[in-house]
N, C-alpha and C positions, 0 to 999 in steps of 0.2 A: 463599377459592378468588379467581385470579386471573381477572380479566375480560378477553379477548381480543376481541381488531377483525380482520373478517373475510378480513384480510389476512395477517395472523398465524396463523386458523384453516386456513386455503388452505395457507400453506406447514409447517404441521404436518401437514397430510393428505398434503400430496405426501414428507414424512421427512425423518428430523433432517437430514440434510445439505444439505436443500432452500436455496436461496439465498431471501432476503425482498426485494423488490424494493416500496419505496415513491415516488412520486410526490411533487415537493414539491406545497405546502399552498397555496392561496390568498391564505390567511388571512395573512396579514403581521404584523398586530396581537397573533395567538397569538404567534409566533415572537419578534418581539423581545418581549412578554413573558416568553416564555421564555428568551432570550437576555440577558435584565437579570436572570433568578433565576437561569444559571448559573450563580455564583460559588462558588469553591472550596469552600466552608464551606457548601453546598444541601443540604438533607436532602430523604427521602422520606416522607411523611406517610401511614400507611394510614388504611382506613377508621375504625377505631378510635382513630388518634389517636397513633399509636405513631409513631415518628421515628427515621429509620439515616441517620447519612451516606452519604454516596457513596463509594464507593474511590475513590480517584485516576483509575482505569484507565478505571472507566465515566463518570466525569467528563468526560475528554478524547473520549470517545468520543461523546456526549451534543453538546458542546460542538463536534464535527466535524460532527456529523450537522446542528445547529440551523445551523450557517455556510453549509454546502454546501447546505439548502435554503431560506434567506434570499437564496441566488445563483440560486436554480430548475434546483438541479440535484435528480436523483435520487439514493433511497440503496439499496444494493445488500447486505444482510447476509447473509454465508455462515460456515455453522458450520463450524470444522474439526477435526477431534484433534489434539492435538499429538506426535501418531507415527504419519507417515506413510511406506505405500511407497514404491519408486523413481519408477513412474508418478505417484504423487502429489506428489510434491516436487519432480521433470524439471518437472510442469504447471504446480508455484507461481513457481518460478525462470525457465519459458520456455525450458526447453533441450530437447531430447532426450534420452530414459532413458540411451542409450550415454554422453553428453556427460557426466548426474549420475554414473553409474558410474562412470565414471574420474575424479570429481574424488572419491569415496568412496576409491576405490583410491590415487588419491596421498595422501590426507589432507588436502587443501582442507576437506572439510565430516567433520564428526564423524556416525560412524554404529552401530547396534547390529544383530549376527547372531544372533540368539536360534536360532534352525534356517537350512535353507537359503535365506531372503527376508533382504533387505537391511532396517532399519526408521531414520530420520532423523527426528532430533527439528526441530520448527516451530522451537522457537530454535535450534537450528544454521543454519537453511536461514537464517534471520534476520541471522544473526551474518555467515554469508557474503554474504549479498546486502551489508549493510551496509559491510562489507571491500571489496566491488568496485565499491561506489559511491565510497567515499572514495581508492579509486585510481582510476579516471578522472575522479575529478574533481581530484584531485594531478597526476595527465597534464594535463588541459586550463588547468589555473591554469602549468603550465610552458609551455607550445604559447603560450598569449597573452603569458607574459613573454619568452618568446625572439621572438617575432613582433615585440611594441613594443620590444625591446633593436632589432633588427633593420631599426627604420623599416618596418614592411609595413603600419603602421597609417598613416601619412602620404602613400602611393600615392596617384596621382590613379586616381580607378573608371576611365577608359578606360586605362592604362598594364595596370592589373589584369587587365581582361576580353582586352586581348590577350595578355598574358602566359601569362592561364589557357588562350585558345583552341591559344594554340602547343603549353600541353605537354599537350594533348586532343588535336592531331593537325590540328585545324579549321582550316578556311581563310578 
């Protein structure tokens, strides 16, 4: 039987999809000790001494949690199903539902429609999001390269400010 903290018990009482928020601990020594123990070969030990290897996905999450708490940040853990409604998928991406439906209909994100409702897999949203970030990063790199080639990084700040004011129609 698993032992649960009061925080976890309260989250379970709110429902399966409820977020769990944990504030950073003030015990830096304990966090440092956990950090030192979280090697990729770390194992969990139960009350009877049985060991279980920590899967890489869980190890990575634990590493992120410890690093965030060491930096004084809180942790919010929100369980999600891997099959989302269009409303949930839109919220996940931070877009409106009509925008998401348009992306689905354009084939930019895969979906399933077993009945009159569309469902989107979380992994498809992750893939779309990753591609969008790559496109944005490539565009930014290109803009920086073009600005550098045009010598825009060598302009005096006063000249830049004047040119910007002129473009904005300011006097």
